[in-house]
NUNU-901194 format. One record per residue (C-alpha): residue in three letters; x, y, z. Coordinates in steps of 0.02 Angstrom, whole numbers, plus 50000, padded with zeros to 5 digits. Last residue first. Layout:
BEGIN
+--------+-------+-------+-------+
| residu |    c1 |    c2 |    c3 |
+--------+-------+-------+-------+
|    Ala |     X |     Y |     Z |
...
+--------+-------+-------+-------+
***
This chain:
BEGIN
+--------+-------+-------+-------+
| residu |    c1 |    c2 |    c3 |
+--------+-------+-------+-------+
|    Unk | 59673 | 37224 | 48047 |
|    Unk | 59514 | 37164 | 48058 |
|    Unk | 59376 | 37181 | 47925 |
|    Unk | 59197 | 37175 | 47957 |
|    Unk | 59089 | 37138 | 47848 |
|    Unk | 58890 | 37184 | 47818 |
|    Unk | 58786 | 37115 | 47672 |
|    Unk | 58625 | 37186 | 47580 |
|    Unk | 58731 | 37177 | 47420 |
|    Unk | 58904 | 37115 | 47424 |
|    Unk | 59031 | 37217 | 47468 |
|    Unk | 59187 | 37182 | 47369 |
|    Unk | 59370 | 37221 | 47428 |
|    Unk | 59543 | 37293 | 47380 |
|    Unk | 59688 | 37333 | 47480 |
|    Unk | 59748 | 37509 | 47503 |
|    Unk | 59909 | 37569 | 47544 |
|    Unk | 59937 | 37767 | 47564 |
|    Unk | 59899 | 37811 | 47716 |
|    Unk | 59759 | 37681 | 47757 |
|    Unk | 59647 | 37634 | 47618 |
|    Unk | 59509 | 37506 | 47603 |
|    Unk | 59465 | 37460 | 47448 |
|    Unk | 59284 | 37446 | 47328 |
|    Unk | 59199 | 37338 | 47223 |
|    Unk | 58996 | 37364 | 47274 |
|    Unk | 58853 | 37236 | 47217 |
|    Unk | 58703 | 37314 | 47207 |
|    Unk | 58547 | 37286 | 47297 |
|    Unk | 58577 | 37418 | 47428 |
|    Unk | 58621 | 37400 | 47621 |
|    Unk | 58781 | 37383 | 47609 |
|    Unk | 58876 | 37397 | 47789 |
|    Unk | 59093 | 37421 | 47817 |
|    Unk | 59148 | 37415 | 47970 |
|    Unk | 59322 | 37419 | 48013 |
|    Unk | 59427 | 37345 | 48145 |
|    Unk | 59588 | 37394 | 48201 |
|    Unk | 59724 | 37300 | 48299 |
|    Unk | 59816 | 37412 | 48440 |
|    Unk | 59764 | 37253 | 48586 |
|    Unk | 59691 | 37385 | 48655 |
|    Unk | 59557 | 37396 | 48498 |
|    Unk | 59558 | 37533 | 48358 |
|    Unk | 59403 | 37561 | 48321 |
|    Unk | 59298 | 37601 | 48146 |
|    Unk | 59131 | 37648 | 48060 |
|    Unk | 59072 | 37619 | 47898 |
|    Unk | 58896 | 37647 | 47782 |
|    Unk | 58907 | 37596 | 47601 |
|    Unk | 58792 | 37639 | 47487 |
|    Unk | 58838 | 37828 | 47508 |
|    Unk | 59014 | 37838 | 47402 |
|    Unk | 59172 | 37905 | 47477 |
|    Unk | 59160 | 37799 | 47624 |
|    Unk | 59245 | 37881 | 47787 |
|    Unk | 59318 | 37789 | 47929 |
|    Unk | 59412 | 37890 | 48073 |
|    Unk | 59438 | 37826 | 48250 |
|    Unk | 59329 | 37751 | 48369 |
|    Unk | 59417 | 37721 | 48533 |
|    Unk | 59423 | 37533 | 48624 |
|    Unk | 59407 | 37513 | 48795 |
|    Unk | 59299 | 37374 | 48765 |
|    Unk | 59341 | 37262 | 48639 |
|    Unk | 59270 | 37268 | 48471 |
|    Unk | 59263 | 37111 | 48357 |
|    Unk | 59110 | 36995 | 48437 |
|    Unk | 58985 | 37143 | 48482 |
|    Unk | 59017 | 37232 | 48313 |
|    Unk | 58982 | 37105 | 48199 |
|    Unk | 58853 | 37027 | 48323 |
|    Unk | 58749 | 37139 | 48313 |
|    Unk | 58721 | 37112 | 48136 |
|    Unk | 58728 | 36921 | 48151 |
|    Unk | 58581 | 36924 | 48296 |
|    Unk | 58499 | 37044 | 48188 |
|    Unk | 58467 | 36918 | 48046 |
|    Unk | 58358 | 36813 | 48162 |
|    Unk | 58395 | 36651 | 48231 |
|    Unk | 58276 | 36545 | 48273 |
|    Unk | 58306 | 36430 | 48433 |
|    Unk | 58226 | 36240 | 48439 |
|    Unk | 58129 | 36159 | 48583 |
|    Unk | 57999 | 36095 | 48457 |
|    Unk | 57817 | 36164 | 48522 |
|    Unk | 57910 | 36314 | 48624 |
|    Unk | 57993 | 36375 | 48450 |
|    Unk | 58121 | 36482 | 48539 |
|    Unk | 58173 | 36677 | 48458 |
|    Unk | 58310 | 36745 | 48453 |
|    Unk | 58367 | 36930 | 48380 |
|    Unk | 58218 | 36996 | 48486 |
|    Unk | 58056 | 37049 | 48371 |
|    Unk | 57910 | 37113 | 48459 |
|    Unk | 57743 | 37095 | 48530 |
|    Unk | 57644 | 37233 | 48664 |
|    Unk | 57506 | 37114 | 48715 |
|    Unk | 57486 | 37180 | 48884 |
|    Unk | 57562 | 37045 | 48988 |
|    Unk | 57695 | 37015 | 48870 |
|    Unk | 57758 | 36826 | 48847 |
|    Unk | 57811 | 36882 | 48713 |
|    Unk | 57862 | 36897 | 48517 |
|    Unk | 57740 | 36740 | 48476 |
|    Unk | 57889 | 36628 | 48421 |
|    Unk | 57954 | 36654 | 48616 |
|    Unk | 58060 | 36792 | 48665 |
|    Unk | 58263 | 36798 | 48693 |
|    Unk | 58398 | 36934 | 48692 |
|    Unk | 58245 | 37061 | 48748 |
|    Unk | 58303 | 37253 | 48682 |
|    Unk | 58474 | 37287 | 48610 |
|    Unk | 58585 | 37381 | 48734 |
|    Unk | 58738 | 37473 | 48641 |
|    Unk | 58883 | 37575 | 48675 |
|    Unk | 59000 | 37745 | 48697 |
|    Unk | 58883 | 37815 | 48548 |
|    Unk | 58981 | 37991 | 48510 |
|    Unk | 58910 | 38031 | 48308 |
|    Unk | 59004 | 37877 | 48225 |
|    Unk | 58932 | 37757 | 48337 |
|    Unk | 58746 | 37818 | 48322 |
|    Unk | 58772 | 37805 | 48131 |
|    Unk | 58852 | 37634 | 48145 |
|    Unk | 58727 | 37567 | 48275 |
|    Unk | 58574 | 37630 | 48174 |
|    Unk | 58630 | 37556 | 48010 |
|    Unk | 58688 | 37402 | 48088 |
|    Unk | 58509 | 37377 | 48173 |
|    Unk | 58393 | 37405 | 48041 |
|    Unk | 58500 | 37303 | 47933 |
|    Unk | 58459 | 37141 | 48041 |
|    Unk | 58276 | 37168 | 48028 |
|    Unk | 58271 | 37237 | 47870 |
|    Unk | 58339 | 37040 | 47809 |
|    Unk | 58150 | 36963 | 47844 |
|    Unk | 58180 | 36811 | 47939 |
|    Unk | 58047 | 36819 | 48045 |
|    Unk | 57924 | 36936 | 47937 |
|    Unk | 57813 | 36789 | 47939 |
|    Unk | 57797 | 36800 | 48129 |
|    Unk | 57730 | 36960 | 48135 |
|    Unk | 57798 | 37054 | 48295 |
|    Unk | 57736 | 37235 | 48296 |
|    Unk | 57917 | 37301 | 48336 |
|    Unk | 58088 | 37289 | 48282 |
|    Unk | 58202 | 37319 | 48450 |
|    Unk | 58292 | 37457 | 48537 |
|    Unk | 58339 | 37521 | 48701 |
|    Unk | 58470 | 37572 | 48821 |
|    Unk | 58593 | 37673 | 48672 |
|    Unk | 58727 | 37734 | 48792 |
|    Unk | 58795 | 37913 | 48766 |
|    Unk | 58947 | 37954 | 48886 |
|    Unk | 58981 | 38120 | 48970 |
|    Unk | 59153 | 38196 | 48975 |
|    Unk | 59087 | 38275 | 48809 |
|    Unk | 58949 | 38373 | 48860 |
|    Unk | 58891 | 38490 | 48694 |
|    Unk | 58986 | 38390 | 48575 |
|    Unk | 58905 | 38221 | 48611 |
|    Unk | 58735 | 38304 | 48625 |
|    Unk | 58719 | 38365 | 48474 |
|    Unk | 58797 | 38195 | 48376 |
|    Unk | 58653 | 38111 | 48467 |
|    Unk | 58508 | 38233 | 48413 |
|    Unk | 58610 | 38227 | 48241 |
|    Unk | 58538 | 38045 | 48229 |
|    Unk | 58367 | 38095 | 48214 |
|    Unk | 58290 | 37916 | 48140 |
|    Unk | 58196 | 37981 | 47982 |
|    Unk | 58014 | 37989 | 47957 |
|    Unk | 57862 | 37891 | 47995 |
|    Unk | 57745 | 37867 | 48183 |
|    Unk | 57867 | 37751 | 48246 |
|    Unk | 58016 | 37836 | 48193 |
|    Unk | 58057 | 37911 | 48367 |
|    Unk | 58084 | 37731 | 48422 |
|    Unk | 58281 | 37724 | 48427 |
|    Unk | 58314 | 37740 | 48617 |
|    Unk | 58439 | 37842 | 48731 |
|    Unk | 58526 | 37838 | 48886 |
|    Unk | 58607 | 37979 | 48971 |
|    Unk | 58783 | 37980 | 49065 |
|    Unk | 58890 | 37962 | 49220 |
|    Unk | 58743 | 38064 | 49307 |
|    Unk | 58794 | 38110 | 49496 |
|    Unk | 58889 | 38262 | 49478 |
|    Unk | 58761 | 38331 | 49328 |
|    Unk | 58624 | 38344 | 49444 |
|    Unk | 58729 | 38467 | 49568 |
|    Unk | 58800 | 38527 | 49409 |
|    Unk | 58634 | 38603 | 49340 |
|    Unk | 58678 | 38601 | 49144 |
|    Unk | 58678 | 38414 | 49127 |
|    Unk | 58506 | 38363 | 49162 |
|    Unk | 58410 | 38530 | 49074 |
|    Unk | 58531 | 38504 | 48912 |
|    Unk | 58510 | 38289 | 48920 |
|    Unk | 58314 | 38323 | 48933 |
|    Unk | 58298 | 38444 | 48782 |
|    Unk | 58451 | 38366 | 48688 |
|    Unk | 58366 | 38202 | 48682 |
|    Unk | 58197 | 38259 | 48650 |
|    Unk | 58192 | 38149 | 48483 |
|    Unk | 58340 | 38017 | 48493 |
|    Unk | 58203 | 37919 | 48608 |
|    Unk | 58208 | 37866 | 48812 |
|    Unk | 58333 | 37833 | 48933 |
|    Unk | 58322 | 38014 | 48995 |
|    Unk | 58487 | 38004 | 49136 |
|    Unk | 58600 | 37857 | 49170 |
|    Unk | 58662 | 37844 | 49359 |
|    Unk | 58818 | 37734 | 49385 |
|    Unk | 58840 | 37649 | 49551 |
|    Unk | 58994 | 37689 | 49652 |
|    Unk | 58894 | 37805 | 49765 |
|    Unk | 58838 | 37659 | 49832 |
|    Unk | 58861 | 37671 | 50029 |
|    Unk | 58674 | 37714 | 50066 |
|    Unk | 58714 | 37883 | 50097 |
|    Unk | 58777 | 37902 | 49909 |
|    Unk | 58646 | 37831 | 49831 |
|    Unk | 58520 | 37929 | 49944 |
|    Unk | 58616 | 38081 | 49875 |
|    Unk | 58587 | 38032 | 49687 |
|    Unk | 58407 | 37971 | 49707 |
|    Unk | 58363 | 38123 | 49808 |
|    Unk | 58404 | 38312 | 49782 |
|    Unk | 58512 | 38295 | 49619 |
|    Unk | 58399 | 38152 | 49519 |
|    Unk | 58222 | 38195 | 49573 |
|    Unk | 58237 | 38367 | 49550 |
|    Unk | 58325 | 38336 | 49371 |
|    Unk | 58189 | 38205 | 49352 |
|    Unk | 58068 | 38325 | 49378 |
|    Unk | 58117 | 38461 | 49284 |
|    Unk | 58151 | 38378 | 49121 |
|    Unk | 57981 | 38312 | 49138 |
|    Unk | 57949 | 38147 | 49227 |
|    Unk | 57798 | 38020 | 49166 |
|    Unk | 57787 | 37831 | 49218 |
|    Unk | 57747 | 37683 | 49138 |
|    Unk | 57713 | 37505 | 49168 |
|    Unk | 57588 | 37462 | 49022 |
|    Unk | 57456 | 37551 | 48918 |
|    Unk | 57574 | 37689 | 48906 |
|    Unk | 57598 | 37879 | 48913 |
|    Unk | 57773 | 37910 | 48859 |
|    Unk | 57896 | 38057 | 48927 |
|    Unk | 58002 | 37947 | 49034 |
|    Unk | 58053 | 37826 | 48951 |
|    Unk | 58112 | 37699 | 49081 |
|    Unk | 58150 | 37791 | 49226 |
|    Unk | 58295 | 37846 | 49319 |
|    Unk | 58430 | 37712 | 49220 |
|    Unk | 58521 | 37614 | 49361 |
|    Unk | 58717 | 37563 | 49357 |
|    Unk | 58856 | 37404 | 49383 |
|    Unk | 58725 | 37309 | 49505 |
|    Unk | 58835 | 37158 | 49569 |
|    Unk | 58747 | 36970 | 49576 |
|    Unk | 58797 | 36854 | 49689 |
|    Unk | 58615 | 36847 | 49758 |
|    Unk | 58659 | 36989 | 49918 |
|    Unk | 58716 | 37120 | 49770 |
|    Unk | 58532 | 37076 | 49699 |
|    Unk | 58464 | 37128 | 49859 |
|    Unk | 58586 | 37278 | 49891 |
|    Unk | 58535 | 37345 | 49724 |
|    Unk | 58346 | 37332 | 49743 |
|    Unk | 58341 | 37400 | 49920 |
|    Unk | 58452 | 37549 | 49853 |
|    Unk | 58313 | 37582 | 49701 |
|    Unk | 58189 | 37569 | 49826 |
|    Unk | 58269 | 37718 | 49923 |
|    Unk | 58242 | 37819 | 49790 |
|    Unk | 58050 | 37783 | 49774 |
|    Unk | 58038 | 37812 | 49975 |
|    Unk | 58118 | 37990 | 49937 |
|    Unk | 58016 | 38053 | 49802 |
|    Unk | 57851 | 38007 | 49872 |
|    Unk | 57811 | 38154 | 49954 |
|    Unk | 57846 | 38222 | 49770 |
|    Unk | 57724 | 38110 | 49697 |
|    Unk | 57781 | 38008 | 49537 |
|    Unk | 57688 | 38058 | 49383 |
|    Unk | 57547 | 37970 | 49299 |
|    Unk | 57576 | 37851 | 49146 |
|    Unk | 57443 | 37719 | 49100 |
|    Unk | 57503 | 37582 | 49206 |
|    Unk | 57554 | 37561 | 49396 |
|    Unk | 57394 | 37663 | 49437 |
|    Unk | 57363 | 37777 | 49564 |
|    Unk | 57342 | 37920 | 49442 |
|    Unk | 57474 | 38045 | 49552 |
|    Unk | 57589 | 37901 | 49593 |
|    Unk | 57661 | 37842 | 49740 |
|    Unk | 57518 | 37725 | 49781 |
|    Unk | 57517 | 37638 | 49607 |
|    Unk | 57691 | 37552 | 49655 |
|    Unk | 57838 | 37666 | 49551 |
|    Unk | 57849 | 37631 | 49361 |
|    Unk | 57949 | 37558 | 49216 |
|    Unk | 58123 | 37546 | 49326 |
|    Unk | 58280 | 37490 | 49227 |
|    Unk | 58433 | 37409 | 49280 |
|    Unk | 58620 | 37405 | 49242 |
|    Unk | 58720 | 37240 | 49218 |
|    Unk | 58909 | 37242 | 49166 |
|    Unk | 58940 | 37051 | 49150 |
|    Unk | 59087 | 36955 | 49237 |
|    Unk | 59083 | 36778 | 49254 |
|    Unk | 59170 | 36709 | 49100 |
|    Unk | 58999 | 36785 | 49000 |
|    Unk | 58941 | 36614 | 49019 |
|    Unk | 58934 | 36637 | 49197 |
|    Unk | 58862 | 36805 | 49177 |
|    Unk | 58716 | 36716 | 49081 |
|    Unk | 58688 | 36589 | 49193 |
|    Unk | 58682 | 36699 | 49334 |
|    Unk | 58567 | 36811 | 49251 |
|    Unk | 58445 | 36677 | 49221 |
|    Unk | 58445 | 36632 | 49413 |
|    Unk | 58407 | 36790 | 49435 |
|    Unk | 58252 | 36801 | 49306 |
|    Unk | 58169 | 36636 | 49328 |
|    Unk | 58111 | 36593 | 49499 |
|    Unk | 58217 | 36704 | 49603 |
|    Unk | 58136 | 36866 | 49524 |
|    Unk | 57979 | 36855 | 49627 |
|    Unk | 58079 | 36841 | 49807 |
|    Unk | 58146 | 36997 | 49776 |
|    Unk | 58078 | 37064 | 49938 |
|    Unk | 58029 | 37230 | 50018 |
|    Unk | 57910 | 37221 | 50160 |
|    Unk | 57980 | 37357 | 50261 |
|    Unk | 57984 | 37480 | 50099 |
|    Unk | 57935 | 37618 | 50239 |
|    Unk | 57801 | 37674 | 50100 |
|    Unk | 57715 | 37532 | 50107 |
|    Unk | 57545 | 37569 | 50042 |
|    Unk | 57533 | 37408 | 49940 |
|    Unk | 57652 | 37303 | 49994 |
|    Unk | 57840 | 37295 | 49916 |
|    Unk | 57938 | 37206 | 49775 |
|    Unk | 57815 | 37263 | 49659 |
|    Unk | 57715 | 37179 | 49517 |
|    Unk | 57605 | 37156 | 49346 |
|    Unk | 57624 | 36979 | 49266 |
|    Unk | 57702 | 36891 | 49112 |
|    Unk | 57857 | 37006 | 49114 |
|    Unk | 57905 | 37107 | 48942 |
|    Unk | 57780 | 37249 | 48969 |
|    Unk | 57873 | 37308 | 49148 |
|    Unk | 57873 | 37233 | 49309 |
|    Unk | 57981 | 37272 | 49468 |
|    Unk | 58171 | 37314 | 49414 |
|    Unk | 58209 | 37276 | 49239 |
|    Unk | 58349 | 37228 | 49173 |
|    Unk | 58500 | 37294 | 49051 |
|    Unk | 58644 | 37182 | 49009 |
|    Unk | 58840 | 37215 | 48933 |
|    Unk | 58965 | 37096 | 48887 |
|    Unk | 58909 | 37007 | 48747 |
|    Unk | 59027 | 36910 | 48647 |
|    Unk | 58963 | 36850 | 48485 |
|    Unk | 58974 | 36662 | 48513 |
|    Unk | 59098 | 36532 | 48501 |
|    Unk | 59271 | 36638 | 48551 |
|    Unk | 59188 | 36791 | 48688 |
|    Unk | 59029 | 36669 | 48726 |
|    Unk | 58895 | 36776 | 48790 |
|    Unk | 58782 | 36770 | 48661 |
|    Unk | 58763 | 36608 | 48539 |
|    Unk | 58860 | 36520 | 48717 |
|    Unk | 58708 | 36548 | 48800 |
|    Unk | 58573 | 36517 | 48672 |
|    Unk | 58664 | 36364 | 48647 |
|    Unk | 58667 | 36286 | 48810 |
|    Unk | 58484 | 36332 | 48855 |
|    Unk | 58447 | 36245 | 48686 |
|    Unk | 58517 | 36101 | 48757 |
|    Unk | 58429 | 36104 | 48928 |
|    Unk | 58250 | 36097 | 48847 |
|    Unk | 58185 | 36276 | 48812 |
|    Unk | 58039 | 36334 | 48940 |
|    Unk | 58177 | 36402 | 49069 |
|    Unk | 58235 | 36512 | 48910 |
|    Unk | 58068 | 36586 | 48889 |
|    Unk | 58019 | 36639 | 49068 |
|    Unk | 58219 | 36709 | 49065 |
|    Unk | 58173 | 36809 | 48896 |
|    Unk | 57996 | 36877 | 48973 |
|    Unk | 58066 | 36932 | 49133 |
|    Unk | 58189 | 37030 | 49062 |
|    Unk | 58367 | 37011 | 49035 |
|    Unk | 58403 | 37136 | 48904 |
|    Unk | 58551 | 37150 | 48773 |
|    Unk | 58736 | 37187 | 48746 |
|    Unk | 58875 | 37266 | 48645 |
|    Unk | 59036 | 37375 | 48759 |
|    Unk | 59111 | 37546 | 48814 |
|    Unk | 59193 | 37599 | 48670 |
|    Unk | 59282 | 37731 | 48713 |
|    Unk | 59256 | 37910 | 48605 |
|    Unk | 59358 | 37977 | 48455 |
|    Unk | 59515 | 37930 | 48390 |
|    Unk | 59605 | 38009 | 48245 |
|    Unk | 59773 | 37926 | 48197 |
|    Unk | 59718 | 37764 | 48135 |
|    Unk | 59633 | 37857 | 47991 |
|    Unk | 59535 | 37760 | 47881 |
|    Unk | 59462 | 37794 | 47700 |
|    Unk | 59344 | 37682 | 47629 |
|    Unk | 59348 | 37704 | 47428 |
|    Unk | 59231 | 37681 | 47283 |
|    Unk | 59361 | 37717 | 47126 |
|    Unk | 59263 | 37846 | 47019 |
|    Unk | 59368 | 38004 | 47107 |
|    Unk | 59564 | 37896 | 47095 |
|    Unk | 59636 | 37849 | 47223 |
|    Unk | 59798 | 37912 | 47286 |
|    Unk | 59974 | 37848 | 47337 |
|    Unk | 59927 | 37664 | 47326 |
|    Unk | 60039 | 37549 | 47355 |
|    Unk | 59962 | 37373 | 47403 |
|    Unk | 59861 | 37278 | 47543 |
|    Unk | 59805 | 37123 | 47569 |
|    Unk | 59663 | 37080 | 47646 |
|    Unk | 59608 | 36910 | 47652 |
|    Unk | 59416 | 36862 | 47610 |
|    Unk | 59291 | 36768 | 47673 |
|    Unk | 59276 | 36724 | 47862 |
|    Unk | 59100 | 36715 | 47932 |
|    Unk | 58995 | 36839 | 48031 |
|    Unk | 58849 | 36726 | 47949 |
|    Unk | 58886 | 36702 | 47758 |
|    Unk | 58756 | 36555 | 47680 |
|    Unk | 58705 | 36681 | 47553 |
|    Unk | 58575 | 36763 | 47485 |
|    Unk | 58578 | 36905 | 47623 |
|    Unk | 58752 | 36953 | 47692 |
|    Unk | 58849 | 36922 | 47841 |
|    Unk | 59053 | 36945 | 47803 |
|    Unk | 59199 | 36909 | 47921 |
|    Unk | 59362 | 37003 | 47830 |
|    Unk | 59522 | 36954 | 47879 |
|    Unk | 59688 | 37070 | 47860 |
|    Unk | 59850 | 37048 | 47813 |
|    Unk | 60024 | 37136 | 47879 |
|    Unk | 60199 | 37163 | 47803 |
|    Unk | 60165 | 37341 | 47822 |
|    Unk | 60003 | 37408 | 47865 |
|    Unk | 60073 | 37532 | 47964 |
|    Unk | 59992 | 37596 | 48142 |
|    Unk | 60064 | 37729 | 48245 |
|    Unk | 60010 | 37741 | 48439 |
|    Unk | 59982 | 37895 | 48504 |
|    Unk | 59792 | 37935 | 48423 |
|    Unk | 59733 | 38091 | 48420 |
|    Unk | 59602 | 38166 | 48558 |
|    Unk | 59413 | 38174 | 48545 |
|    Unk | 59329 | 38164 | 48716 |
|    Unk | 59277 | 38011 | 48764 |
|    Unk | 59344 | 37997 | 48937 |
|    Unk | 59363 | 37813 | 48981 |
|    Unk | 59240 | 37672 | 48992 |
|    Unk | 59250 | 37539 | 49140 |
|    Unk | 59286 | 37380 | 49110 |
|    Unk | 59207 | 37240 | 49003 |
|    Unk | 59336 | 37080 | 49034 |
|    Unk | 59446 | 37084 | 48869 |
|    Unk | 59430 | 36994 | 48716 |
|    Unk | 59553 | 36902 | 48622 |
|    Unk | 59541 | 36946 | 48439 |
|    Unk | 59585 | 36804 | 48296 |
|    Unk | 59404 | 36746 | 48308 |
|    Unk | 59324 | 36558 | 48283 |
|    Unk | 59148 | 36554 | 48194 |
|    Unk | 58999 | 36503 | 48283 |
|    Unk | 58870 | 36471 | 48142 |
|    Unk | 58714 | 36425 | 48240 |
|    Unk | 58584 | 36382 | 48097 |
|    Unk | 58439 | 36497 | 48034 |
|    Unk | 58284 | 36431 | 48051 |
|    Unk | 58160 | 36387 | 47901 |
+--------+-------+-------+-------+
***
């Protein structure tokens, strides 16, 4: 079974992705009234044909005080929190290579599905890899071995698939896509283990050379007409992997940032390029963020802290509270989700509803704890969960059947779209609180004044509820295993 691409029209006009404003808590300055207004509900639900489909119209009536036995979602537009930066995914080697194996019609469908702001889900944010990662078909760097002067630097490798793919994605997004890039490993000769794979540390003697490598990459991409908005310092700096990886302790990352990377970007005229620290799981998030941000010389270079969701790999629950702790301790810095996917690809689970629910629950909790933006991992993979040069196959929101040339839409695509299609960059999160635990909720006020309220039900129970705003309420039903976006 393949999900059709159900493209719905939206009542929202989407803004181009813009710089995040201060994520500090602040009282709302614009009054919101339900008087004379109606809202539209868009739903994705299991065991139905609903896929970001308009399903209900909200009509508000007087409701001074909800009863204790009524399930209610309370929304307070006057309580504003962090700004919303954007939602997107990773344009990796694997995604680009798979894309160019598809027929042209499928390529057009994929680009529209992700990046078109009216007919798709309106991605405004993207990540890509600097040199190879596990989701590359081969291991490569942009210089020859032992070339610490970087005189042989060339991005010729990326011109085959990745650069054309990024350009097409940018065009599909209306000509602007906020792109940031992450390295998985320095060249082997720069590392203590003399190996691109299997961890190892960056040798201090190559700090300057490696810092210059980032600037070469940024300038080379800019010459190709691809602006690089930002970089992360190192993908997963505490993970020794069988693929490209490099270890930095918190102190090593701090010292590399403040003594080499930050100053080098400034010296090379790239001081406007944003730098994101950590770029790893929530488990060590506070320790890493505090080490980087409590040092003024390091903190001045950081736009924010990136994080992933893989701390649950050995079991247990996502550690959402660590996101909240960092947000509370460093409210002037942004928290960006930089990578997440469902691992251990299994074709028989391609349409498991849990794929989408994993995204919905994580996004709601992380936004409520201070996250400003969300970046999924590969936007496209083949029907084996690759290509991947070390067999680390994973799920993506959309897979390609390369035999038939068809696209397979997983539930994750629609769950992410319930956020990305309706929340505009520059929005601010507002208070949204459910009276019963079977409903998860978050809400935003868009720059155009509209409210976007997301309500997710991961239970087996159909749940009647009401949305309540300042003495007015509208009645709804949350379907089992569903997510709904209410646009007011």
